[in-house]
C-alpha positions as CSV (number, residue, x, y, z in Angstrom):
1,M,-14.4,-23.6,3.5
2,K,-16.9,-22.9,0.7
3,I,-17.5,-19.3,-0.4
4,E,-21.2,-18.6,-0.8
5,H,-22.3,-16.2,-3.6
6,Q,-25.1,-13.7,-3.2
7,L,-24.8,-11.8,-6.4
8,S,-26.3,-8.4,-7.0
9,T,-29.4,-8.2,-9.2
10,S,-28.9,-4.5,-9.8
11,R,-25.4,-3.6,-11.1
12,K,-23.9,-0.1,-10.9
13,Q,-23.2,2.0,-13.8
14,K,-19.5,1.8,-14.6
15,P,-17.5,5.1,-14.7
16,S,-15.4,6.5,-17.5
17,Y,-11.9,5.1,-17.0
18,D,-10.2,8.1,-18.7
19,N,-10.0,10.3,-15.6
20,L,-10.2,7.9,-12.7
21,E,-9.3,9.3,-9.2
22,F,-8.0,7.1,-6.5
23,G,-10.3,5.3,-4.1
24,K,-13.6,7.0,-4.8
25,I,-15.6,4.4,-6.8
26,Y,-16.4,0.8,-5.7
27,T,-17.5,-2.3,-7.6
28,D,-20.7,-4.3,-7.3
29,H,-19.6,-6.8,-4.7
30,M,-17.5,-7.4,-1.5
31,F,-16.2,-10.4,0.4
32,I,-17.0,-10.9,4.0
33,M,-16.0,-13.6,6.5
34,D,-16.7,-13.7,10.3
35,Y,-14.6,-14.8,13.2
36,T,-15.9,-16.0,16.5
37,A,-13.7,-17.1,19.4
38,G,-14.1,-20.9,19.9
39,I,-15.4,-21.3,16.3
40,G,-12.7,-19.7,14.2
41,W,-13.3,-18.0,10.8
42,H,-16.6,-18.9,9.3
43,D,-19.4,-17.9,6.9
44,A,-17.3,-16.8,3.9
45,R,-19.5,-15.0,1.4
46,I,-19.4,-12.7,-1.6
47,V,-22.4,-10.3,-1.4
48,P,-23.5,-7.0,-3.0
49,Y,-21.4,-4.0,-1.9
50,Q,-23.3,-2.5,1.0
51,P,-22.9,-0.6,4.3
52,I,-21.6,-2.5,7.3
53,T,-23.9,-2.5,10.4
54,L,-22.1,-2.7,13.7
55,D,-22.9,-2.2,17.4
56,P,-21.9,1.2,18.6
57,A,-19.8,-0.5,21.2
58,A,-17.8,-2.5,18.6
59,A,-14.1,-2.6,19.7
60,V,-12.9,-1.2,16.4
61,F,-14.5,2.2,17.1
62,H,-13.0,2.6,20.6
63,Y,-9.6,0.9,20.5
64,G,-8.6,0.8,16.9
65,Q,-8.1,-3.0,16.6
66,T,-8.0,-3.1,12.8
67,V,-5.5,-3.9,10.0
68,F,-5.6,-3.6,6.2
69,E,-3.7,-4.3,3.0
70,G,-3.5,-2.8,-0.4
71,L,-2.7,-4.5,-3.8
72,K,-3.8,-4.2,-7.4
73,A,-5.2,-6.3,-10.2
74,Y,-4.2,-5.5,-13.8
75,L,-5.7,-6.3,-17.1
76,T,-3.3,-7.3,-19.8
77,K,-3.6,-6.7,-23.6
78,D,-4.7,-10.4,-23.9
79,E,-7.5,-9.8,-21.4
80,E,-5.7,-11.8,-18.6
81,I,-6.0,-10.6,-15.0
82,L,-2.7,-10.4,-13.2
83,L,-1.9,-9.8,-9.5
84,F,1.5,-8.7,-8.3
85,R,3.0,-10.8,-5.5
86,P,-0.3,-11.1,-3.7
87,E,1.1,-13.8,-1.3
88,K,3.4,-11.1,0.1
89,N,0.4,-8.9,1.0
90,I,-1.4,-11.8,2.7
91,Q,1.7,-12.7,4.6
92,R,2.1,-9.1,5.8
93,L,-1.6,-9.0,6.7
94,N,-1.0,-11.9,9.1
95,R,2.1,-10.2,10.5
96,S,-0.1,-7.1,11.2
97,N,-2.7,-9.5,12.7
98,D,-0.2,-10.9,15.1
99,R,0.9,-7.4,16.3
100,L,-2.8,-6.3,16.8
101,C,-4.0,-9.5,18.5
102,I,-6.2,-10.5,15.5
103,P,-6.6,-14.2,14.6
104,Q,-4.5,-15.5,11.7
105,L,-6.0,-16.1,8.3
106,D,-5.5,-19.2,6.2
107,E,-3.3,-17.5,3.6
108,E,-4.3,-19.8,0.7
109,F,-8.0,-19.4,1.4
110,A,-7.6,-15.6,1.8
111,L,-6.0,-15.4,-1.7
112,Q,-8.6,-17.7,-3.1
113,A,-11.4,-15.4,-1.7
114,L,-9.6,-12.4,-3.2
115,K,-9.4,-14.1,-6.6
116,E,-13.1,-15.2,-6.6
117,L,-14.2,-11.6,-5.8
118,I,-12.1,-10.2,-8.6
119,T,-13.5,-12.8,-11.0
120,V,-17.1,-11.9,-10.0
121,D,-16.3,-8.2,-10.7
122,R,-13.8,-8.7,-13.5
123,E,-15.7,-6.3,-15.8
124,W,-14.7,-3.4,-13.4
125,I,-11.0,-3.7,-14.1
126,P,-10.0,-0.7,-16.2
127,S,-7.7,-1.0,-19.2
128,A,-6.6,2.6,-19.8
129,E,-2.9,3.3,-19.3
130,G,-1.9,3.8,-15.7
131,T,-5.2,2.4,-14.3
132,S,-5.8,-0.8,-12.3
133,L,-8.3,-2.4,-9.9
134,Y,-7.2,-1.5,-6.3
135,I,-7.9,-4.3,-3.8
136,R,-8.4,-3.4,-0.1
137,P,-8.6,-6.3,2.3
138,F,-9.1,-5.4,5.9
139,I,-10.1,-6.8,9.3
140,I,-12.1,-5.0,12.0
141,A,-12.9,-6.0,15.6
142,T,-16.7,-6.3,16.0
143,Q,-17.3,-7.5,19.5
144,P,-19.5,-5.0,21.4
145,Y,-17.4,-4.6,24.6
146,L,-15.9,-1.5,26.2
147,G,-13.2,-3.2,28.2
148,V,-9.7,-2.8,27.0
149,A,-9.0,-6.3,25.7
150,P,-8.6,-8.1,22.4
151,S,-11.9,-8.6,20.6
152,K,-13.4,-12.1,20.4
153,K,-15.2,-11.3,17.1
154,F,-13.9,-9.9,13.8
155,Q,-14.9,-9.5,10.2
156,F,-12.5,-9.9,7.3
157,I,-13.7,-7.8,4.3
158,I,-12.4,-7.2,0.8
159,I,-13.6,-4.4,-1.4
160,L,-12.5,-3.3,-4.9
161,S,-12.0,0.0,-6.5
162,P,-11.0,0.9,-10.1
163,V,-8.3,3.6,-9.8
164,G,-6.0,5.9,-11.7
165,A,-2.8,7.5,-10.3
166,Y,-2.5,7.9,-6.6
167,Y,-0.9,11.3,-6.9
168,K,-2.3,13.9,-9.3
169,E,1.3,14.4,-10.5
170,G,1.4,10.7,-11.7
171,I,5.0,9.8,-12.6
172,N,6.0,13.5,-12.4
173,P,8.0,14.5,-9.3
174,V,6.2,15.3,-6.0
175,K,7.3,17.8,-3.4
176,I,7.8,16.4,0.2
177,A,8.3,18.2,3.5
178,V,10.6,16.7,6.1
179,E,8.7,16.4,9.4
180,R,10.3,17.5,12.7
181,Q,7.4,18.3,15.0
182,F,5.3,15.1,14.8
183,V,6.3,11.4,15.0
184,R,4.8,8.6,13.0
185,A,6.0,5.5,14.9
186,A,8.8,4.3,17.2
187,V,10.6,1.0,17.6
188,G,8.4,-1.3,19.7
189,G,5.3,0.3,18.5
190,T,3.1,-0.5,15.5
191,G,5.0,1.1,12.7
192,N,5.7,-2.1,10.9
193,A,2.1,-3.2,11.1
194,K,-0.5,-1.9,8.5
195,T,-3.0,-0.6,11.0
196,G,-5.3,2.4,10.9
197,G,-3.8,4.2,13.9
198,N,-0.5,4.7,12.1
199,Y,-2.3,6.7,9.4
200,S,-4.7,8.7,11.5
201,G,-1.8,9.8,13.6
202,S,0.0,11.1,10.5
203,L,-2.9,13.2,9.2
204,K,-2.1,16.4,11.1
205,A,1.5,16.5,9.7
206,Q,0.2,15.8,6.2
207,E,-2.5,18.5,6.6
208,V,0.2,21.1,7.5
209,A,2.4,20.0,4.6
210,E,-0.4,20.2,2.1
211,A,-1.3,23.7,3.2
212,A,2.3,24.6,2.4
213,G,2.1,23.0,-1.0
214,Y,3.7,19.6,-0.3
215,S,2.1,16.2,-1.3
216,Q,3.5,14.3,1.7
217,V,5.8,14.3,4.6
218,L,9.1,12.5,5.1
219,W,9.1,10.9,8.6
220,L,12.2,10.8,10.9
221,D,12.7,8.3,13.6
222,G,10.7,8.6,16.9
223,K,13.7,8.5,19.3
224,E,16.4,10.8,17.9
225,N,14.3,12.6,15.3
226,K,17.2,12.4,12.8
227,N,17.2,9.1,10.9
228,I,15.0,8.9,7.8
229,E,12.2,6.3,7.9
230,E,9.5,6.6,5.3
231,V,7.0,8.8,3.5
232,G,3.4,8.8,4.7
233,S,2.3,6.3,1.9
234,M,5.6,5.1,0.6
235,N,9.0,3.7,1.4
236,I,11.8,6.0,0.3
237,F,15.0,5.6,-1.8
238,F,17.9,8.0,-2.5
239,K,20.5,7.7,-5.3
240,I,23.7,9.2,-3.8
241,N,26.8,9.3,-5.9
242,G,25.8,6.2,-7.9
243,E,24.6,4.1,-5.0
244,V,20.9,3.6,-4.1
245,V,20.2,3.9,-0.3
246,T,17.0,3.0,1.5
247,P,16.4,3.1,5.3
248,E,16.9,-0.4,6.8
249,L,13.9,-2.1,8.4
250,N,14.0,-1.4,12.1
251,G,10.6,-2.4,13.5
252,S,9.0,1.0,12.9
253,I,9.1,1.1,9.1
254,L,6.5,-0.8,7.0
255,E,8.0,-3.6,5.0
256,G,6.8,-2.6,1.6
257,V,6.2,-5.2,-1.2
258,T,7.1,-2.7,-3.8
259,R,10.2,-1.8,-1.7
260,S,11.4,-5.4,-1.8
261,S,10.7,-5.6,-5.5
262,I,12.7,-2.5,-6.3
263,I,15.7,-3.8,-4.3
264,Q,15.6,-7.0,-6.2
265,L,15.3,-5.2,-9.5
266,L,18.3,-3.0,-8.7
267,Q,20.4,-6.1,-7.7
268,H,19.3,-7.8,-10.9
269,W,20.7,-4.8,-12.8
270,D,23.9,-4.8,-10.8
271,I,23.2,-1.3,-9.5
272,P,24.6,-0.8,-6.0
273,V,21.8,-0.7,-3.4
274,V,22.1,-0.8,0.4
275,E,19.7,-0.9,3.3
276,R,21.1,1.1,6.2
277,K,20.4,4.0,8.5
278,I,20.6,7.3,6.8
279,S,20.2,10.6,8.7
280,I,18.6,13.7,7.4
281,D,21.9,15.5,8.1
282,E,23.8,13.0,5.9
283,L,21.3,13.5,3.1
284,Y,21.6,17.2,3.4
285,E,25.4,17.1,3.2
286,A,25.1,14.8,0.1
287,Y,22.8,17.4,-1.5
288,K,25.1,20.3,-0.7
289,A,28.0,18.3,-2.2
290,G,26.1,17.6,-5.4
291,F,25.9,13.9,-4.7
292,L,22.1,13.5,-4.3
293,E,21.2,12.5,-7.8
294,E,17.6,11.2,-7.4
295,A,15.0,10.4,-4.8
296,F,11.8,8.3,-5.2
297,G,9.1,6.7,-3.1
298,T,7.8,3.2,-3.6
299,G,4.4,1.7,-2.8
300,T,1.4,-0.2,-4.1
301,A,-0.7,2.9,-4.7
302,A,1.8,5.1,-6.5
303,V,4.3,2.3,-7.6
304,I,7.2,4.7,-8.1
305,S,6.9,8.4,-7.2
306,P,9.9,10.6,-8.0
307,V,10.7,13.3,-5.4
308,G,11.6,16.6,-7.0
309,E,11.9,18.7,-3.9
310,L,12.5,18.2,-0.2
311,F,11.7,21.0,2.3
312,W,14.1,20.9,5.2
313,Q,14.5,23.6,7.9
314,G,13.3,26.4,5.7
315,E,15.3,25.4,2.7
316,K,14.0,23.9,-0.6
317,L,16.3,21.0,-1.8
318,L,15.7,20.7,-5.5
319,I,16.6,17.2,-6.6
320,N,17.6,16.5,-10.2
321,N,16.3,20.0,-11.2
322,G,12.8,18.9,-10.1
323,E,12.6,16.4,-12.9
324,T,12.1,12.7,-13.0
325,G,15.4,10.9,-12.9
326,E,16.6,8.3,-15.4
327,L,16.6,5.5,-12.8
328,S,13.2,6.4,-11.4
329,K,11.7,6.3,-14.9
330,K,13.4,3.0,-15.7
331,L,12.1,1.4,-12.5
332,Y,8.6,2.7,-13.0
333,D,8.5,1.5,-16.6
334,T,9.9,-1.9,-15.7
335,L,7.8,-2.6,-12.7
336,T,4.5,-1.4,-14.2
337,G,5.4,-3.4,-17.4
338,I,5.8,-6.6,-15.3
339,Q,2.6,-5.9,-13.4
340,T,0.6,-5.4,-16.6
341,G,2.3,-8.2,-18.6
342,K,4.0,-5.9,-21.1
343,V,7.5,-6.7,-19.8
344,E,9.0,-10.2,-19.1
345,D,8.8,-11.2,-15.5
346,P,12.1,-13.0,-14.7
347,F,11.2,-13.2,-11.0
348,G,7.8,-15.1,-11.1
349,W,6.1,-12.2,-9.4
350,T,2.8,-12.1,-11.3
351,V,-0.1,-14.4,-10.6
352,K,-3.0,-15.1,-13.0
353,V,-6.3,-14.7,-11.3
354,Y,-7.9,-17.6,-13.2
355,E,-5.4,-20.2,-12.0
356,M,-7.2,-20.6,-8.7
357,A,-10.5,-18.8,-9.1
358,K,-13.7,-20.3,-10.4
359,T,-15.2,-19.0,-13.6
360,F,-18.7,-17.7,-13.2
């Protein structure tokens, strides 16, 4: 399928990249492609960034049939544009599509569309330390129908946003509250799909945590309310007595691309790392025994976010004296170094945008 280009004749003023916030500024263009049952995906186009016009009865408004992804483009010192494992994000998008009854995308074409859009808006990629171009592909159900059934019409859209650090703390440790009242997801639900309902359902707990001075919440499992699952926007890792532990994927935990990369890095360094169930009680006992050495979250937005404090049953668990741990810092420096081309990539994770994209 050919991608049509309707380029903007009035370009936006670019912001200062020194103090970029996350997800507040958007580039000049967006990608759109439509789906109609019986026809398939069609009318792929890059157009000026603009509002979306939908029927008030569009299924996405009423039944939440929507999925999304998040990845980043980085500008190297040689002015090359790098993506980090983008094929994994497109594959995960299709897994989310399957769970939400959304038609599958041609993964090669979706990646090509993403690269073409980045190429068109390449001047928006910031070069300051810690910045990147955030990429948000998403699919929404657009059929105007109030019956509870899978939509027969969709739009696949990609937008771009130059960003700085996700957390205002940056690489400095964040404080996280362990959640006991609310549940994010349960096995058999949509926890392992990247869909909007998972996030809207988490907002109340996050609001309560923020009011108490915490950046995020740590979710426990939905059945027994004791096994650790993930943080609102990140997977979670703990270094306990020399071994790194992360909750095993169980159907209700999002399979993070950064999570997978961290596990591979640790194995590459011969650092013991295991994926298994870990309860909040086990973690608490490890803390009381002095074995909990570090904790950190992983995700596309924050990359690595050290956890300096956990709040659990009225007690503040101070981890590594509230400071960034040695392993967390090494992982952050290595992964961001690979992503930006400053550190050798022994895994073949990075992809140059221009290898497939046209030059305009």
